[in-house]
C-alpha positions as CSV (number, residue, x, y, z in Angstrom):
1,X,-55.5,133.0,42.3
2,X,-53.1,136.0,42.0
3,X,-50.0,136.2,39.8
4,X,-48.6,138.9,42.1
5,X,-44.8,138.9,42.2
6,X,-43.1,137.1,45.1
7,X,-40.6,139.0,47.2
8,X,-37.2,138.6,45.4
9,X,-33.6,138.5,46.8
10,X,-31.0,139.0,44.1
11,X,-27.6,137.5,44.3
12,X,-25.1,139.9,42.7
13,X,-22.2,138.8,40.4
14,X,-19.8,138.4,43.4
15,X,-22.2,136.3,45.3
16,X,-23.1,134.1,42.4
17,X,-19.3,133.6,41.6
18,X,-18.6,132.7,45.3
19,X,-21.5,130.1,45.4
20,X,-20.6,128.6,42.1
21,X,-17.0,128.5,42.8
22,X,-17.7,126.7,46.0
23,X,-20.1,124.2,44.5
24,X,-17.7,123.4,41.7
25,X,-14.8,122.8,44.2
26,X,-16.9,120.4,46.3
27,X,-18.1,118.5,43.2
28,X,-14.5,118.2,42.0
29,X,-13.5,117.0,45.5
30,X,-16.2,114.4,45.9
31,X,-17.1,113.7,42.3
32,X,-20.7,113.4,43.1
33,X,-23.7,115.3,44.6
34,X,-25.0,112.2,46.3
35,X,-24.7,113.3,49.9
36,X,-22.4,111.5,52.2
37,X,-21.4,112.3,55.9
38,X,-18.0,113.6,54.6
39,X,-19.7,115.8,51.9
40,X,-22.2,117.2,54.5
41,X,-19.2,118.1,56.9
42,X,-17.4,119.8,54.0
43,X,-20.5,121.7,52.8
44,X,-21.0,123.1,56.3
45,X,-17.3,124.0,56.6
46,X,-17.5,125.9,53.2
47,X,-20.9,127.5,53.8
48,X,-19.6,128.9,57.2
49,X,-17.0,131.0,55.3
50,X,-19.4,132.7,53.0
51,X,-19.5,136.3,52.9
52,X,-21.8,138.5,55.0
53,X,-23.8,139.7,52.0
54,X,-24.5,136.1,50.6
55,X,-25.5,134.9,54.1
56,X,-27.8,137.8,54.5
57,X,-29.7,136.8,51.4
58,X,-30.4,133.6,53.2
59,X,-32.0,135.3,56.2
60,X,-35.3,133.8,57.6
61,X,-38.6,134.6,55.7
62,X,-39.4,138.2,56.9
63,X,-42.9,139.1,55.4
64,X,-46.5,137.7,55.8
65,X,-46.0,136.2,52.3
66,X,-44.0,133.5,53.9
67,X,-41.8,133.0,50.9
68,X,-39.2,134.7,48.6
69,X,-37.3,133.8,45.5
70,X,-33.6,133.9,45.2
71,X,-32.4,135.1,41.8
72,X,-29.1,135.6,40.1
73,X,-28.0,132.0,39.5
74,X,-28.3,130.7,36.0
75,X,-28.6,127.1,34.5
76,X,-27.4,126.7,30.8
77,X,-30.0,124.5,29.2
78,X,-27.6,123.1,26.7
79,X,-25.3,122.1,29.5
80,X,-27.8,120.1,31.6
81,X,-29.0,116.8,30.3
82,X,-32.6,116.3,29.0
83,X,-35.2,116.2,31.7
84,X,-35.1,112.7,33.1
85,X,-38.3,110.6,33.2
86,X,-37.9,109.7,36.9
87,X,-36.1,110.8,39.9
88,X,-34.6,107.4,39.9
89,X,-32.8,107.9,36.6
90,X,-31.6,111.5,37.4
91,X,-28.5,110.4,39.2
92,X,-26.0,113.2,39.2
93,X,-27.7,115.4,36.6
94,X,-27.3,119.0,37.5
95,X,-24.8,118.1,40.2
96,X,-23.4,121.6,40.6
97,X,-26.8,123.0,41.2
98,X,-27.5,120.2,43.7
99,X,-24.4,121.3,45.8
100,X,-25.2,125.0,45.4
101,X,-28.7,124.4,46.8
102,X,-27.1,122.3,49.6
103,X,-24.8,125.2,50.4
104,X,-27.6,127.7,50.7
105,X,-29.8,125.3,52.7
106,X,-26.9,124.9,55.1
107,X,-26.6,128.6,55.6
108,X,-30.4,128.6,56.3
109,X,-30.3,125.7,58.9
110,X,-29.8,121.9,58.8
111,X,-30.7,120.2,55.6
112,X,-32.8,117.0,56.1
113,X,-33.5,114.0,53.9
114,X,-35.7,110.9,54.4
115,X,-34.7,107.2,54.4
116,X,-37.9,106.3,52.5
117,X,-37.8,108.9,49.8
118,X,-35.5,109.2,46.7
119,X,-32.8,106.9,48.2
120,X,-32.2,109.3,51.1
121,X,-30.7,112.1,48.9
122,X,-30.6,115.5,50.5
123,X,-31.5,117.1,47.1
124,X,-34.5,115.6,45.2
125,X,-35.4,115.8,41.6
126,X,-38.9,116.8,40.9
127,X,-39.9,115.6,37.4
128,X,-43.2,114.3,35.8
129,X,-43.0,110.5,35.4
130,X,-45.0,108.2,33.2
131,X,-47.7,106.3,35.2
132,X,-47.9,108.9,38.0
133,X,-49.7,111.6,36.1
134,X,-52.8,111.7,38.6
135,X,-51.1,111.2,41.9
136,X,-50.7,113.7,44.6
137,X,-47.0,113.7,44.5
138,X,-44.2,115.7,42.8
139,X,-44.2,113.1,39.9
140,X,-47.7,114.1,38.8
141,X,-48.6,116.5,36.0
142,X,-52.1,116.1,34.7
143,X,-53.9,117.1,38.0
144,X,-53.8,119.9,40.3
145,X,-51.3,119.2,43.0
146,X,-53.4,120.3,45.9
147,X,-51.9,123.0,48.2
148,X,-50.3,121.3,51.1
149,X,-47.6,121.5,53.9
150,X,-44.5,119.5,52.8
151,X,-44.4,116.2,54.7
152,X,-47.3,117.2,56.8
153,X,-47.7,113.7,58.2
154,X,-44.4,114.0,60.0
155,X,-43.3,115.8,63.1
156,X,-39.7,116.1,61.8
157,X,-40.9,117.8,58.6
158,X,-38.9,120.8,57.2
159,X,-39.4,124.4,58.4
160,X,-38.2,125.7,55.0
161,X,-38.7,124.2,51.5
162,X,-36.4,125.2,48.7
163,X,-37.6,124.7,45.0
164,X,-34.7,125.3,42.5
165,X,-35.7,125.5,38.8
166,X,-33.4,123.7,36.2
167,X,-36.0,123.8,33.4
168,X,-39.5,125.4,32.9
169,X,-40.1,126.3,29.2
170,X,-43.9,126.2,29.7
171,X,-43.9,128.6,32.7
172,X,-45.7,126.1,34.9
173,X,-46.4,127.7,38.1
174,X,-46.0,126.7,41.8
175,X,-48.9,127.8,43.9
176,X,-48.4,129.2,47.5
177,X,-50.8,130.5,50.0
178,X,-49.8,131.9,53.5
179,X,-52.1,131.3,56.4
180,X,-51.1,134.8,57.6
181,X,-53.0,136.3,54.7
182,X,-56.2,134.5,55.4
183,X,-59.2,135.8,57.2
184,X,-60.7,133.2,59.6
185,X,-63.4,133.8,62.4
186,X,-62.2,133.1,65.9
187,X,-64.6,130.3,66.1
188,X,-63.1,128.5,63.0
189,X,-59.6,129.1,64.4
190,X,-60.3,127.6,67.6
191,X,-62.1,124.5,66.0
192,X,-59.0,123.9,63.8
193,X,-56.5,124.2,66.7
194,X,-57.9,121.0,68.1
195,X,-56.4,117.6,67.1
196,X,-59.4,115.9,65.4
197,X,-58.0,113.9,62.5
198,X,-54.7,112.6,61.4
199,X,-52.5,113.4,58.2
200,X,-51.4,110.3,56.6
201,X,-48.2,109.7,54.6
202,X,-48.3,110.5,50.9
203,X,-47.5,108.0,48.1
204,X,-43.9,109.3,47.6
205,X,-42.8,107.4,50.8
206,X,-41.8,103.7,50.7
207,X,-43.3,101.4,53.3
208,X,-44.6,104.1,55.5
209,X,-46.2,101.4,57.6
210,X,-44.1,101.6,60.8
211,X,-47.3,102.6,62.7
212,X,-49.3,99.4,62.1
213,X,-49.6,98.6,65.7
214,X,-50.4,102.2,66.8
215,X,-53.2,104.6,66.0
216,X,-52.6,107.3,63.5
217,X,-52.3,110.5,65.6
218,X,-54.7,113.3,65.4
219,X,-53.2,116.6,64.8
220,X,-54.3,120.3,64.7
221,X,-54.6,122.0,61.5
222,X,-53.6,125.5,63.0
223,X,-51.2,126.6,65.9
224,X,-50.8,129.9,67.5
225,X,-47.1,130.2,67.6
226,X,-45.4,133.2,69.3
227,X,-44.9,135.2,66.2
228,X,-48.3,134.4,64.4
229,X,-50.5,131.5,63.1
230,X,-48.8,128.4,61.6
231,X,-50.6,125.4,60.0
232,X,-50.3,121.8,59.1
233,X,-52.4,121.0,56.0
234,X,-52.7,118.2,53.5
235,X,-56.4,117.7,52.6
236,X,-55.5,115.0,50.0
237,X,-54.2,112.7,52.9
238,X,-56.6,113.9,55.6
239,X,-59.5,111.5,56.4
240,X,-62.0,114.4,56.7
241,X,-64.9,111.9,56.6
242,X,-64.0,110.8,60.2
243,X,-64.5,114.4,61.5
244,X,-67.8,115.9,62.6
245,X,-69.7,118.4,60.4
246,X,-68.3,121.5,62.5
247,X,-64.8,120.4,61.9
248,X,-65.4,119.8,58.3
249,X,-67.1,123.0,57.7
250,X,-64.3,125.1,59.4
251,X,-61.7,123.0,57.4
252,X,-63.5,123.9,54.2
253,X,-63.5,127.5,55.0
254,X,-59.8,127.3,55.6
255,X,-59.2,125.8,52.3
256,X,-61.5,128.4,50.6
257,X,-59.4,131.2,52.3
258,X,-56.0,129.6,51.3
259,X,-57.4,129.4,47.6
260,X,-58.5,133.1,47.9
261,X,-54.9,134.2,48.9
262,X,-53.0,131.9,46.7
263,X,-50.3,133.3,44.4
264,X,-48.7,131.6,41.3
265,X,-45.0,131.6,41.1
266,X,-43.5,130.6,37.8
267,X,-39.7,130.0,38.2
268,X,-37.1,130.5,35.6
269,X,-33.9,128.3,35.3
270,X,-31.6,129.1,38.2
271,X,-34.3,130.8,40.3
272,X,-34.9,129.2,43.8
273,X,-38.3,129.5,45.6
274,X,-38.0,129.4,49.5
275,X,-41.2,128.6,51.3
276,X,-41.8,128.7,54.9
277,X,-43.3,125.4,55.6
278,X,-45.1,126.4,58.8
279,X,-46.8,129.4,57.2
280,X,-47.3,128.5,53.7
281,X,-48.9,125.6,51.7
282,X,-47.8,125.1,48.2
283,X,-48.9,123.0,45.1
284,X,-48.7,123.1,41.4
285,X,-51.0,123.8,38.4
286,X,-51.9,121.0,36.0
287,X,-49.8,120.5,32.9
288,X,-49.4,118.1,30.0
289,X,-46.1,116.2,30.3
290,X,-44.3,115.4,26.9
291,X,-41.7,113.1,28.2
292,X,-39.4,114.3,25.5
293,X,-36.6,115.6,27.6
294,X,-37.9,119.3,27.7
295,X,-40.4,118.9,30.7
296,X,-40.4,121.0,33.9
297,X,-37.6,120.0,36.2
298,X,-37.1,121.3,39.7
299,X,-34.7,120.4,42.5
300,X,-35.9,120.2,46.1
301,X,-34.1,120.7,49.4
302,X,-35.7,120.7,52.9
303,X,-34.2,122.5,55.9
304,X,-35.0,122.4,59.7
305,X,-34.1,125.4,61.6
306,X,-32.7,124.7,65.1
307,X,-34.6,126.2,68.1
308,X,-37.6,127.2,66.0
309,X,-40.8,127.3,68.1
310,X,-43.6,127.2,65.6
311,X,-45.3,123.8,66.4
312,X,-47.2,122.3,69.3
313,X,-45.1,120.4,71.9
314,X,-47.3,117.4,71.5
315,X,-45.8,116.7,68.2
316,X,-42.7,115.1,69.9
317,X,-44.7,112.1,70.9
318,X,-45.8,111.2,67.3
319,X,-44.5,108.0,65.8
320,X,-44.0,109.6,62.3
321,X,-45.4,106.4,60.5
322,X,-42.0,104.8,60.7
323,X,-40.2,107.2,58.5
324,X,-36.9,108.4,59.7
325,X,-35.6,112.0,58.9
326,X,-31.7,112.2,58.2
327,X,-30.6,115.6,59.4
328,X,-27.2,117.3,58.6
329,X,-26.2,118.6,61.9
330,X,-23.8,121.4,62.6
331,X,-20.7,119.8,64.0
């Protein structure tokens, strides 16, 4: 794994002031960062008036890395509360940062949330939680969070994933690997473009059982989009034992290649990692949670980009395991 620097887009003082003033004004107007239809409408109205330089820093991912870091915002560690022990107890902690993320997400596309995850909030709190240390979810800590496509099980998954850092005193890294940096044989690529096995919902979703009367849909791991290869990948929730040896071997070589090109990105407070969810898998290195209010704390926002053609048309027939994506559409 490389520690090579990720591409950085730095917001200057004017852009930071513009974004922070807008977030503070919206928080004062609504009194909460818990998203409502009214707040989402106002966020889009405000975001549409941002300056061209600020909007330009939110342009699409434009390198084979498939990611970039937005730098320039800051988070005062003394002003935010101690790291909560669970997303369920976070409430409005870091509310100004929540709204700033939502504003940036709205410039990039349409923010999405999930009815079955974190009470349908559009900005999630990612913190280590007691009892979840060994799970393959954002609440884990003691295990490697395997590289994966965010919400890979669902056809309505985000095109872009935003991870904003509130606190990270131990410099715990997010890992990321772009399919466009890998080297696969044509044979392996053709094998992995076939829908052979499904990707199942992860443990972060409540009652993801809306498919009990239907078979889990097999999905391809790779797809040749117009501008390059994309992937849909979550080995921790893929029943590879149901595939034949040829497929398992190709999948294993894909995993090895993603590991070879993986980079480690350690965020500082205020920094935001933006990941192209069609090009890049992300994960997290293991760490020892203290549960003393000082642990790593990220904010997560997900974005769909209207009109993007990076996925097979067949995805439109998938049932999504009963999970409904809530999308903040443009009016």
